[in-house]
Rosetta silent file (secondary structure, phi, psi, omega in degrees, C-alpha in Angstrom):
SEQUENCE: MYIRLIDIINIQMEAQILKKIQEIRKLLSVLIGTSDLPKKQQFSLEALDMAAKDFKKLSIERGEWITEYDITKIIRKAPYNSGKFIIENFGFINYFKRGKTTYYNRKSIIALNNELKERNINLGRYIELLNDKEKFRRHIESTKDQSVKKKRKLFHIPNGLINIDTRSYTPPSEEIILQHISSLKEEFERFKLAEYIDIYESNYAMFKFEYHFDRYLQPELKKRCKKWCSDFNYANYALKESKKPY
SCORE:     score description
SCORE:     0.000 S_00000001
   1 L     0.000  130.279 -175.972  -94.063   -4.012  -49.981 S_00000001
   2 L   -83.398  124.534  176.378  -94.374   -7.454  -48.573 S_00000001
   3 L  -118.384  124.979 -179.451  -95.562   -7.660  -44.960 S_00000001
   4 L   -71.083  150.492 -179.730  -95.594  -10.974  -43.228 S_00000001
   5 H   -59.969  -37.180 -178.786  -98.748  -12.130  -41.510 S_00000001
   6 H   -64.548  -35.093  178.634  -96.889  -12.512  -38.220 S_00000001
   7 H   -67.482  -38.719  178.110  -95.836   -8.850  -38.341 S_00000001
   8 H   -62.890  -42.310 -179.965  -99.440   -7.762  -38.839 S_00000001
   9 H   -64.122  -41.904  179.539 -100.506   -9.835  -35.846 S_00000001
  10 H   -63.078  -42.463  179.710  -97.730   -8.352  -33.698 S_00000001
  11 H   -62.817  -42.387  179.406  -98.706   -4.793  -34.651 S_00000001
  12 H   -64.636  -40.031 -179.825 -102.336   -5.512  -33.817 S_00000001
  13 H   -66.598  -41.350  178.597 -101.371   -7.053  -30.452 S_00000001
  14 H   -62.506  -39.327  179.505  -99.144   -4.099  -29.584 S_00000001
  15 H   -65.535  -41.045  179.321 -101.986   -1.715  -30.389 S_00000001
  16 H   -66.550  -41.648  179.347 -104.391   -3.689  -28.210 S_00000001
  17 H   -63.816  -44.362  178.960 -101.889   -3.824  -25.331 S_00000001
  18 H   -60.778  -40.640  179.239 -101.240   -0.072  -25.603 S_00000001
  19 H   -63.894  -42.901  179.177 -104.971    0.575  -25.578 S_00000001
  20 H   -62.770  -41.616  179.454 -105.411   -1.599  -22.478 S_00000001
  21 H   -61.948  -41.750  178.753 -102.548    0.214  -20.720 S_00000001
  22 H   -63.727  -38.751  178.417 -104.174    3.553  -21.514 S_00000001
  23 H   -66.109  -40.557  179.762 -107.487    2.291  -20.172 S_00000001
  24 H   -64.766  -44.204  178.544 -105.802    1.052  -16.987 S_00000001
  25 H   -60.072  -39.610 -179.948 -104.026    4.376  -16.511 S_00000001
  26 H   -65.046  -44.232  178.755 -107.324    6.179  -16.977 S_00000001
  27 H   -64.216  -40.879  178.906 -109.051    3.975  -14.410 S_00000001
  28 H   -64.039  -40.518  179.475 -106.166    4.406  -11.956 S_00000001
  29 H   -63.470  -35.449  176.406 -106.255    8.177  -12.336 S_00000001
  30 H   -68.937  -41.680 -177.340 -109.969    8.106  -11.522 S_00000001
  31 H   -63.295  -41.792 -176.742 -109.381    5.784   -8.587 S_00000001
  32 H   -92.724    0.056  173.268 -106.682    7.941   -6.999 S_00000001
  33 L    80.448   28.883  179.213 -108.451   11.184   -7.882 S_00000001
  34 L  -117.045   15.451 -176.175 -105.959   12.673  -10.357 S_00000001
  35 L   -66.358  -22.253 -178.767 -108.020   12.356  -13.534 S_00000001
  36 L   -84.422   -4.655  178.313 -108.584   16.125  -13.699 S_00000001
  37 L   -87.316  159.177  173.561 -104.825   16.784  -13.908 S_00000001
  38 L   -57.711  149.946 -174.122 -102.830   16.901  -17.158 S_00000001
  39 L   -55.546  -36.467 -178.291 -101.697   13.434  -18.228 S_00000001
  40 L   -68.529  -22.009 -177.100  -98.050   14.157  -17.434 S_00000001
  41 L  -100.262  -10.610 -174.226  -98.966   15.072  -13.861 S_00000001
  42 L   -61.155  -32.541 -177.227 -101.493   12.319  -13.139 S_00000001
  43 L  -121.812   28.347  175.740  -98.860    9.869  -11.907 S_00000001
  44 L   -73.141  163.228  179.745  -96.185   12.241  -10.667 S_00000001
  45 H   -60.639  -38.039  179.610  -94.696   11.715   -7.189 S_00000001
  46 H   -64.076  -44.140 -178.867  -96.539   14.792   -5.936 S_00000001
  47 H   -65.643  -41.957  179.794  -99.884   13.549   -7.272 S_00000001
  48 H   -67.365  -37.516  177.791  -99.392   10.052   -5.842 S_00000001
  49 H   -64.564  -42.591  177.654  -98.337   11.488   -2.481 S_00000001
  50 H   -64.019  -40.627  179.030 -101.424   13.691   -2.390 S_00000001
  51 H   -63.905  -39.694  178.968 -103.622   10.721   -3.346 S_00000001
  52 H   -63.857  -40.555  179.035 -102.077    8.641   -0.556 S_00000001
  53 H   -65.338  -41.408  178.671 -102.784   11.410    1.969 S_00000001
  54 H   -64.658  -38.447  179.876 -106.371   11.709    0.756 S_00000001
  55 H   -64.678  -42.895  177.841 -106.783    7.935    0.989 S_00000001
  56 H   -63.183  -38.419  179.781 -105.501    7.936    4.578 S_00000001
  57 H   -62.072  -44.835  178.446 -107.843   10.798    5.396 S_00000001
  58 H   -65.017  -38.415  179.443 -110.834    8.843    4.083 S_00000001
  59 H   -63.989  -37.826  177.875 -109.655    5.730    5.938 S_00000001
  60 H   -64.938  -44.497 -178.720 -109.485    7.721    9.172 S_00000001
  61 H   -64.409  -31.343  178.699 -112.978    9.088    8.611 S_00000001
  62 L   -80.168   -6.122  178.702 -114.281    5.559    8.009 S_00000001
  63 L    87.220   11.071  179.214 -112.799    4.446   11.330 S_00000001
  64 L   -74.197  -23.012  178.317 -110.161    2.138    9.827 S_00000001
  65 E  -122.733  139.053 -176.230 -107.468    4.071   11.726 S_00000001
  66 E  -124.343  159.960  179.744 -107.743    5.128   15.351 S_00000001
  67 L   -92.309  177.971  178.296 -105.872    7.522   17.625 S_00000001
  68 H   -54.776  -41.171 -176.640 -104.070    6.890   20.905 S_00000001
  69 H   -61.815  -36.403 -175.154 -107.242    7.686   22.821 S_00000001
  70 H   -76.089  -16.575  179.809 -109.236    4.968   21.026 S_00000001
  71 H   -60.096  -38.295 -178.654 -106.765    2.202   21.925 S_00000001
  72 H   -65.708  -17.286  178.412 -108.160    2.188   25.465 S_00000001
  73 H   -81.915  -14.888 -176.871 -111.591    1.391   24.011 S_00000001
  74 H  -108.518  -48.640 -176.870 -110.272   -1.839   22.480 S_00000001
  75 L   -90.431  125.607 -177.570 -107.484   -3.173   24.703 S_00000001
  76 L   -60.174  127.952  176.353 -108.557   -4.075   28.245 S_00000001
  77 L    58.249   26.510  176.540 -107.011   -1.872   30.928 S_00000001
  78 L   -74.181  125.009  179.490 -104.696   -0.150   28.431 S_00000001
  79 L   -72.352  164.076  176.691 -103.397    3.033   30.072 S_00000001
  80 L   -63.015  146.495  178.894 -103.414    6.357   28.283 S_00000001
  81 L    65.625   37.579  179.608 -100.476    6.905   25.937 S_00000001
  82 L   -91.702   -5.426 -178.990  -99.883    3.158   25.503 S_00000001
  83 H   -59.920  -46.248  179.704  -99.395    3.421   21.728 S_00000001
  84 H   -60.390  -36.663 -179.041  -95.682    4.169   22.016 S_00000001
  85 H   -64.252  -46.213 -177.202  -95.317    1.178   24.354 S_00000001
  86 H   -70.399  -27.591  176.399  -96.866   -1.356   21.947 S_00000001
  87 H   -68.729  -46.226 -175.126  -94.753    0.029   19.099 S_00000001
  88 H   -78.212  -33.541 -173.068  -91.499   -0.277   21.052 S_00000001
  89 H  -102.119  -25.412 -179.476  -92.208   -3.494   22.998 S_00000001
  90 H  -110.684    3.127  178.854  -94.493   -5.503   20.688 S_00000001
  91 L    64.108   32.277 -179.733  -93.014   -4.418   17.346 S_00000001
  92 L   -69.406  123.305 -174.719  -96.349   -2.951   16.200 S_00000001
  93 L  -119.583   -7.223 -176.328  -95.781   -1.536   12.693 S_00000001
  94 L   -88.107   70.979  179.979  -99.258   -0.915   11.273 S_00000001
  95 E  -150.645  165.169  173.077  -99.409    2.803   12.081 S_00000001
  96 E  -150.871  159.026  179.755  -98.587    6.165   10.546 S_00000001
  97 E  -108.348  139.551  176.127  -98.125    9.734   11.757 S_00000001
  98 E  -132.674  104.301 -172.245 -100.010   12.721   10.496 S_00000001
  99 L    69.075 -127.558  178.566  -98.760   15.930   11.998 S_00000001
 100 L   -94.751   -0.722 -176.386  -98.477   15.363   15.747 S_00000001
 101 E  -101.929  135.873  175.665 -101.066   12.582   15.760 S_00000001
 102 E  -103.412  132.991 -179.672 -100.279    8.881   15.409 S_00000001
 103 E  -112.421  136.302 -177.337 -102.913    6.643   13.835 S_00000001
 104 E  -116.155  139.672  179.477 -103.120    2.896   14.494 S_00000001
 105 E   -67.520  123.525 -175.061 -104.855    0.336   12.302 S_00000001
 106 H   -59.449  -46.310 -177.164 -108.027   -0.733   14.083 S_00000001
 107 H   -61.263  -39.084 -179.912 -107.960   -4.343   12.822 S_00000001
 108 H   -68.916  -36.826  177.257 -104.346   -4.784   13.951 S_00000001
 109 H   -65.561  -40.280  177.921 -105.142   -3.345   17.394 S_00000001
 110 H   -63.486  -42.337  178.960 -108.084   -5.761   17.673 S_00000001
 111 H   -63.328  -40.968  177.130 -105.802   -8.661   16.666 S_00000001
 112 H   -62.605  -43.387  179.700 -103.251   -7.581   19.287 S_00000001
 113 H   -61.731  -41.186  179.335 -105.990   -7.381   21.912 S_00000001
 114 H   -62.432  -40.355 -179.846 -107.213  -10.890   21.045 S_00000001
 115 H   -70.728  -36.394  176.297 -103.730  -12.331   21.473 S_00000001
 116 H   -62.315  -39.216  177.996 -103.262  -10.502   24.780 S_00000001
 117 H   -63.903  -42.672 -179.743 -106.549  -12.041   25.948 S_00000001
 118 H   -61.919  -35.176 -178.927 -105.397  -15.516   24.886 S_00000001
 119 L   -89.347    0.144 -179.132 -102.197  -15.062   26.888 S_00000001
 120 L    56.661   50.661 -179.565 -104.123  -13.558   29.849 S_00000001
 121 L  -110.959  119.058  173.216 -102.056  -10.369   29.731 S_00000001
 122 L   -87.540  109.923 -173.116 -103.395   -7.197   31.284 S_00000001
 123 H   -58.524  -42.768  179.907 -101.547   -4.523   29.294 S_00000001
 124 H   -60.669  -43.479 -179.879 -101.809   -1.918   32.039 S_00000001
 125 H   -67.802  -37.167  179.515 -100.429   -4.312   34.645 S_00000001
 126 H   -63.284  -41.463  177.665  -97.637   -5.424   32.297 S_00000001
 127 H   -64.789  -42.126  176.729  -96.529   -1.808   31.831 S_00000001
 128 H   -60.295  -40.601 -178.870  -96.653   -1.305   35.618 S_00000001
 129 H   -62.405  -47.424 -179.575  -94.564   -4.461   36.080 S_00000001
 130 H   -63.813  -42.234  178.828  -91.819   -3.313   33.716 S_00000001
 131 H   -64.453  -40.392 -179.836  -91.750    0.161   35.260 S_00000001
 132 H   -67.413  -39.730  178.198  -91.627   -1.296   38.788 S_00000001
 133 H   -62.420  -43.036 -179.394  -88.808   -3.678   37.841 S_00000001
 134 H   -66.587  -39.726  177.667  -86.797   -0.825   36.368 S_00000001
 135 H   -63.335  -42.115  179.350  -87.431    1.322   39.442 S_00000001
 136 H   -65.696  -41.326  179.073  -86.324   -1.545   41.718 S_00000001
 137 H   -61.652  -43.846  179.606  -83.195   -2.146   39.598 S_00000001
 138 H   -63.768  -37.233  178.856  -82.216    1.530   39.792 S_00000001
 139 H   -64.195  -44.590  179.889  -82.755    1.475   43.553 S_00000001
 140 H   -63.933  -44.045 -178.792  -80.502   -1.553   43.993 S_00000001
 141 H   -62.892  -37.884 -177.406  -77.823   -0.087   41.740 S_00000001
 142 H   -70.948  -23.353 -178.231  -77.875    3.217   43.621 S_00000001
 143 H   -99.188   -0.824 -178.519  -77.364    1.492   46.980 S_00000001
 144 H   -62.999  -45.926 -177.716  -74.590   -0.885   45.882 S_00000001
 145 L  -146.418   91.572 -178.363  -71.813    1.535   46.640 S_00000001
 146 L   -69.255  -13.395 -177.587  -72.771    4.861   48.197 S_00000001
 147 L   -80.396  -12.335 -179.712  -69.100    5.780   48.405 S_00000001
 148 L   -80.524  110.155 -178.604  -68.808    6.191   44.633 S_00000001
 149 L  -115.161  161.170  174.639  -69.207    9.917   44.036 S_00000001
 150 L   -67.114  128.403 -175.990  -68.809   12.088   41.018 S_00000001
 151 L   -67.815  137.019  175.559  -65.167   13.097   40.856 S_00000001
 152 L   -80.916  144.023  179.217  -64.379   16.713   41.522 S_00000001
 153 L   -74.500  -27.939  179.096  -62.272   18.478   38.953 S_00000001
 154 L  -114.734  118.618 -177.694  -60.362   20.342   41.680 S_00000001
 155 L  -155.836  168.518  176.469  -58.957   18.229   44.503 S_00000001
 156 L  -145.034  118.175  176.799  -55.920   17.500   46.640 S_00000001
 157 L   -99.248  125.057 -178.442  -54.956   14.064   47.926 S_00000001
 158 L   -57.143  144.545  177.794  -52.489   14.165   50.844 S_00000001
 159 L   -62.398  140.831  177.965  -49.038   12.764   50.123 S_00000001
 160 L    82.597    0.862  179.518  -48.491    9.222   51.300 S_00000001
 161 L   -84.817   99.865 -177.884  -52.194    8.392   51.288 S_00000001
 162 L  -142.995  170.936  173.973  -52.238    4.916   49.702 S_00000001
 163 L    55.304   44.128  171.761  -53.536    1.388   50.182 S_00000001
 164 L  -115.954  101.713 -172.549  -56.974    2.262   51.485 S_00000001
 165 L  -146.684  171.986  175.871  -59.299   -0.144   49.722 S_00000001
 166 L  -151.728  152.330  176.894  -62.027   -2.688   50.313 S_00000001
 167 L  -123.371  149.443  178.524  -63.368   -5.734   48.598 S_00000001
 168 L   -63.685  137.144  178.595  -66.841   -7.136   48.591 S_00000001
 169 L   -71.729  162.416 -178.770  -67.219   -9.932   51.084 S_00000001
 170 L   -60.853  128.184 -178.900  -68.033  -13.438   49.876 S_00000001
 171 L   -63.006  153.208  178.635  -71.728  -13.628   48.991 S_00000001
 172 L   -64.110  157.943  179.469  -73.932  -15.895   51.096 S_00000001
 173 L   -67.904  154.566  178.728  -74.531  -19.398   49.848 S_00000001
 174 H   -59.408  -32.058 -177.868  -77.526  -20.012   47.627 S_00000001
 175 H   -61.242  -42.142  179.386  -78.926  -22.292   50.313 S_00000001
 176 H   -63.054  -43.481 -179.162  -79.268  -19.406   52.805 S_00000001
 177 H   -67.161  -41.056  179.550  -81.045  -17.238   50.231 S_00000001
 178 H   -64.585  -34.729  176.564  -83.300  -20.111   49.161 S_00000001
 179 H   -64.275  -39.361  177.589  -84.224  -20.706   52.812 S_00000001
 180 H   -62.751  -45.096  179.083  -85.200  -17.037   53.077 S_00000001
 181 H   -63.263  -39.620  179.375  -87.352  -17.322   49.967 S_00000001
 182 H   -63.288  -42.485  179.452  -88.918  -20.504   51.298 S_00000001
 183 H   -65.981  -34.787  177.195  -89.835  -18.816   54.605 S_00000001
 184 H   -66.068  -39.621  178.271  -91.351  -15.914   52.667 S_00000001
 185 H   -65.409  -36.854  176.467  -93.470  -18.341   50.654 S_00000001
 186 H   -63.621  -42.639  176.869  -94.674  -19.958   53.862 S_00000001
 187 H   -62.611  -38.706  179.143  -95.657  -16.530   55.170 S_00000001
 188 H   -58.964  -43.335 -179.510  -97.395  -15.874   51.845 S_00000001
 189 H   -75.005  -41.654 -175.540  -99.538  -18.975   52.290 S_00000001
 190 H   -62.837  -40.572 -177.756 -100.098  -18.572   56.046 S_00000001
 191 L   -98.574    8.496  177.538 -101.464  -15.037   55.793 S_00000001
 192 L    50.756   53.042 -176.540 -103.215  -15.646   52.441 S_00000001
 193 H   -79.417   -6.455 -179.400 -101.388  -12.768   50.797 S_00000001
 194 H   -61.138  -24.904  179.432 -102.285  -13.940   47.277 S_00000001
 195 H   -69.632  -22.539 -174.098 -105.417  -11.792   47.518 S_00000001
 196 L  -118.839   -7.016 -175.686 -103.274   -8.664   47.810 S_00000001
 197 E  -131.311  137.103  172.451 -100.032   -9.565   45.995 S_00000001
 198 E  -103.427  137.763  175.652  -99.238  -10.609   42.416 S_00000001
 199 E  -117.369  125.881 -178.045  -96.152  -12.731   41.694 S_00000001
 200 E  -113.624  137.503  177.878  -94.744  -12.657   38.166 S_00000001
 201 L    54.442   24.379  175.413  -92.317  -15.134   36.626 S_00000001
 202 L    66.925    1.999 -175.622  -92.028  -16.747   40.086 S_00000001
 203 L  -139.799    9.685  179.068  -89.451  -14.185   41.213 S_00000001
 204 E  -142.795  129.784 -174.850  -91.005  -10.711   41.296 S_00000001
 205 E  -116.720  145.722  177.263  -93.867   -9.484   43.493 S_00000001
 206 E  -137.995  137.142  177.414  -96.138   -6.426   43.274 S_00000001
 207 E   -71.523  137.509  179.906  -98.762   -5.131   45.683 S_00000001
 208 L   -82.278   87.012 -178.691 -102.286   -4.985   44.179 S_00000001
 209 L   -81.183  125.532  174.906 -102.975   -1.286   44.556 S_00000001
 210 L  -124.776  110.030 -173.871 -106.608   -0.283   43.984 S_00000001
 211 L   -55.512  -43.482 -173.010 -107.154    3.441   44.331 S_00000001
 212 L   -69.638  -21.162 -176.698 -110.891    3.210   45.038 S_00000001
 213 L  -117.710   -2.651 -170.776 -110.462    0.731   47.934 S_00000001
 214 H   -59.887  -39.661 -175.626 -106.971    1.502   49.225 S_00000001
 215 H   -71.223  -14.479 -179.907 -108.037    3.665   52.180 S_00000001
 216 H   -92.725   -6.786  178.905 -110.267    0.869   53.507 S_00000001
 217 L   -78.707  136.551 -179.044 -107.418   -1.659   53.669 S_00000001
 218 L   -59.028  130.123 -178.425 -106.013   -2.193   57.166 S_00000001
 219 H   -55.580  -37.551 -179.484 -102.718   -0.269   57.531 S_00000001
 220 H   -64.924  -40.102 -179.234 -101.028   -3.269   59.169 S_00000001
 221 H   -68.218  -42.498  179.212 -102.018   -5.539   56.281 S_00000001
 222 H   -61.660  -43.148  179.836 -100.874   -3.028   53.685 S_00000001
 223 H   -62.851  -42.287  179.130  -97.556   -2.606   55.503 S_00000001
 224 H   -61.696  -43.935 -177.592  -97.083   -6.395   55.695 S_00000001
 225 H   -64.409  -44.804 -178.831  -97.799   -6.817   51.975 S_00000001
 226 H   -66.949  -39.119  177.616  -95.417   -4.083   50.881 S_00000001
 227 H   -66.165  -39.126  180.000  -92.664   -5.368   53.160 S_00000001
 228 H   -62.954  -44.082  179.082  -93.204   -8.917   51.877 S_00000001
 229 H   -60.089  -45.140 -179.809  -92.887   -7.733   48.265 S_00000001
 230 H   -62.182  -44.591 -179.572  -89.699   -5.829   49.094 S_00000001
 231 H   -66.225  -42.076 -178.453  -88.161   -8.805   50.914 S_00000001
 232 H   -65.010  -44.790  179.187  -89.171  -11.269   48.203 S_00000001
 233 H   -66.500  -39.020  178.835  -87.768   -9.127   45.391 S_00000001
 234 H   -62.636  -45.288 -178.263  -84.594   -8.460   47.368 S_00000001
 235 H   -63.797  -42.219 -179.513  -84.034  -12.170   48.033 S_00000001
 236 H   -69.511  -34.267  175.352  -84.564  -13.116   44.395 S_00000001
 237 H   -66.759  -40.771  178.438  -82.236  -10.343   43.245 S_00000001
 238 H   -63.518  -39.550  178.240  -79.634  -11.551   45.731 S_00000001
 239 H   -61.332  -41.004  178.123  -80.054  -15.111   44.421 S_00000001
 240 H   -64.708  -43.760 -179.533  -79.413  -13.872   40.893 S_00000001
 241 H   -68.409  -31.626 -177.629  -76.325  -11.912   41.985 S_00000001
 242 H   -67.758  -20.231  179.600  -74.953  -14.851   43.981 S_00000001
 243 L   -80.794  -13.008 -179.938  -74.670  -16.879   40.784 S_00000001
 244 L   -80.063  147.040  179.419  -72.244  -14.372   39.291 S_00000001
 245 L   -69.632  137.643  177.876  -68.500  -15.016   39.716 S_00000001
 246 L  -113.085    0.000    0.000  -66.792  -12.902   42.392 S_00000001
């Protein structure tokens, strides 16, 4: 039977390729720790899943992955339980969960910390700022219209009771609000309140609370600072609302 030379070469190449594939599979099975299993099971989904879990376990033991508690050792002033915050607010994706514990990639946390340093962002203060803003927003919303109550399912409105309504009065001009803000800024400079108050994004103020020194601060000064923050935030919120159409 006549066999062409090209066919012989192809058969030899196929044999060599098959041998290489078998060698690669053997090396991979050793690498992922499934070499002691039957060949049909070495690369099954169960075996690969188990190998992945073992790999993560070794990575954790080597310190490549850290827990929530360890984040505070890397990121300056990071409060406890800040992992969920960086996942939700910074889009951090290099993490995985094992049972009830979440593990974060150490190198990625270090990279995040470096960028926060470059931007001069204190993570703890940033979280406080967002929480304080949300608290202030809820307070304003709750005081907008105290007359709005949850409707009762059982009620009786007297006959003929109609046309009792009210409309919001025309908001003050921006100039009046800006004058208020300007006077607050003058007070800020006159009493050197920058030592005790932080201003963010030029329109939101927070008192610099320090637990260890708070009781030594003069009550009058503390009261002035907190009132100034409240007035400043109120004025800036009013300025924002005044721009909306009525």
